[in-house]
N, C-alpha and C positions, 0 to 999 in steps of 0.2 A: 316606415319604421319596422325594424325586426320584431318578430313576435317575442323572442327571448334572446338575451345576451348573457354570456357567462364565460367562465374559463373551464376547460377540461384539462386537468393536470395529472401527470404521472399515471398514464394508462398502461396497466399491466395486462398483456394479451397472451392467452394460451390458445393455440390454434390447432385444430384437428381436421384431417382429411376424412370425409365420410361419403357414403353412397348417396348420390344426389336424389335418388328415389325417395329417401326418407324425408326430404324437404319439399317435395312436389306440392303437397297440400297447403303449404305455407306461402307459396310463391304468389304475390299479388297479381291480379289480372293486368295485362299490358306490360309485364316485365318477364324476364327469363333469368335463370341462374347465371351468375357471373363466375366463370371458372378461370383458374390460373394454371396454365400449362396442362389443361384438361382435368385439373383437380378441383373438387368442391370442398369448401371449408366452412366450418363453424368456429366461432371464437367465444371463449369466456373472457370477459373484460371487467377489471376492477379499476376505478379511477375516482378522482376527486372532482366534484361538480361545485365550482366556487364562484362567488360574486354574481349570483343569479339575479337578473332583473327581468321582469315581465312587462313588455311594452315600455321599457325604460325605467320602470319603477321597482326599487328594491322591495322584496317581500320580507317583513320582519320574521325572524327565526327560521327562515327558509333560504338563506343566502349561500350556505356552505354545508355540503353533505357528501356522503359516499354514494356511489352507484356500482352495482355489479349487473352485467347483462350477458345474455346469450344471444348471439346474432349470426346471420349468414349474409351472403352477398348476391345481389341481383343487378341487372342493368336494363335500361329502357332506351330504345332507339327513337329519337324525336328530332325533327328539324335537321336531319343530316348528321347528328352526333349521338354518341352513346352517353347516356346519363348513368353513372355507376353509383350504386347506393347499397344500403344495408336494410335488412328486415330483422326486427327484434322479436325473438320468441318469448323472452322473459327479461324483465328489468326489475331490479330490487333496489329500493331506497328506504331510508329510515323515517321519511316524512310523509304522513298520510295525505296532506294537501297536494303534494307533488304527484302522487299516484292518481288522485281524483281528477286533477286538471289534465294530465297527460292522457289518461284513459278516456276521458269524456271528449276532449277537443281533438285529439290526434289518433284515437282508436289504438293506443299503445297497450302494452300488457304489463303494467307495473303492479307490484305488490309491495307492501310495507312490512319490513322486518327490522328487528334490532340489528344495528351495524356499528362497527368501529374500524379505525385504521391506525396504523403506526408507520412512521417513516424514520429510518435510522441512517445517520451519516457516520460511517466508520472511517478508519484512517485511509483505506484504499478501496472502499466499496460503499455502495448504498443498498439499503433494504427497503422494500415496499410491501406492506402487509395490509390486506383488506379482509375483513371478517363479517359474516352475517349468520344469524342464528335461526335454525329451522329445527323443529321438533326437539328443542332443548339442547341441540348440538351446534357448536360453532364450526362453520366452514371457513376455509382460509385460502386465499390467493397470496402466496409469499414468494417474491422473487428477490434475488441478490444480483447486483449489477456492478460493472466497473464504474468508476467515479466520473469520468469525463464524457461529455456528450460527443456523439459522432453523427455524421449525416446518414440518412437512409439510402442504401444503394439503389440506383436506378434499375428498373426492370426486375426487381427482386420480389420474393414472396412477401417480405416485410413491407415493401412499397405497395404491393397489391392490397394487403390487409388494411393499411392506413389511409390509402388514397381513394376513399369513397365519400362523395360529397352530397349525397341525397339520402333521405329516409323514405321508405315505401311501406305502407301498411295496407293490408287486405281489409277492405270495408265490407265487401260481399263477394259473391262469385263473379260479379261483373264490374265492381267499382273498387278503385284504389285511391288512397290518400298519398300525395307526394309533398315533401317539403325539402328545401335546400338547407344544407349545413355548410356555412362558410368558415374557413380557417386557413391559415398559411400552411405550407408544407412543414411537417414536423421533423425534429431530430429524435435520436434515441440514445438510451444508455444500453450498452451491450450486456445481455443477461449471462451470468456465469453459473447461477444455481436456481433451480425451481423446486421448492419444497412445499408446494401447494397441497392441500388436502380438502377435496370437495366430495361430499356425498351426493353424487350426481343423480341417482335415483330418488333420494330423499328430497332434493331440491327441484329437479326437473321432470321427475316421473319415469316410469318404466321405458317409455319410448326412447329416451336418451341414455339409459343405464349402460348400454354397451360401450359408451365412450370411456368408462373407467378402465377398460382393458386395452385401450389404444395408447400408443406413444404419441406425444404432441409432434406435429409436423414442424412447428416453430414456436418459440416463446420470445416475446419482446417487451420492451418497456419504452413506449413513446412518451416524450417529455410533455407534449401537449401545448396548448396556447389559448388565447381568447377565441371564442367561437360565437357565431350567431345562428339562430334557427329562424328561417323566414316563414312567412305566412303560408299555410297549407293551400293546396288546390286539389281538386278531385278530377279523375278521368275515368 
């Protein structure tokens, strides 16, 4: 049985190319940075975490909520194949119990903050808004898209960002937690406008404050799907 099942829906992703040296201390043992055409990316992602079940059991008052995370990409060579996955630097949710379970069992980096979201259906467009409150200020991921779904192009940067099916967490300087995330290939809504406003230093600290001066390499809205997170293992 899967450890957790849910839906990840309406994933708003803002991606930046950064110097890989910045991420070296976060790379879990046994993995290496996963690059696309020689480029190293971090992603700010806002999405809806819905219909959550833990070991098949719905958790009252914790089935539907927002999440915003900051992640980057690694890979691990094992049994003749590359396992491509994500490492989370920060994950924000509005439910304390979610933070406690994920941080305790999976060594994640969750924090609990006030959050809200808004989805708008316009005549010819869609809007996706995720907000979280830090130091009495609301931060916002706000994307406007075309209305119709389209496939994600093969061998594209968008495919690289969305096609990672493992999570890796650094447990110590010699130990890593690995878990598999299962979901079908996603479609996307083409983004036409990004009016996000994130106090990067206020939320993520001085280490990542430089990102505010960068132009996103890509901005996308993945429609999402049902997902499952499998039981962790250590190596």
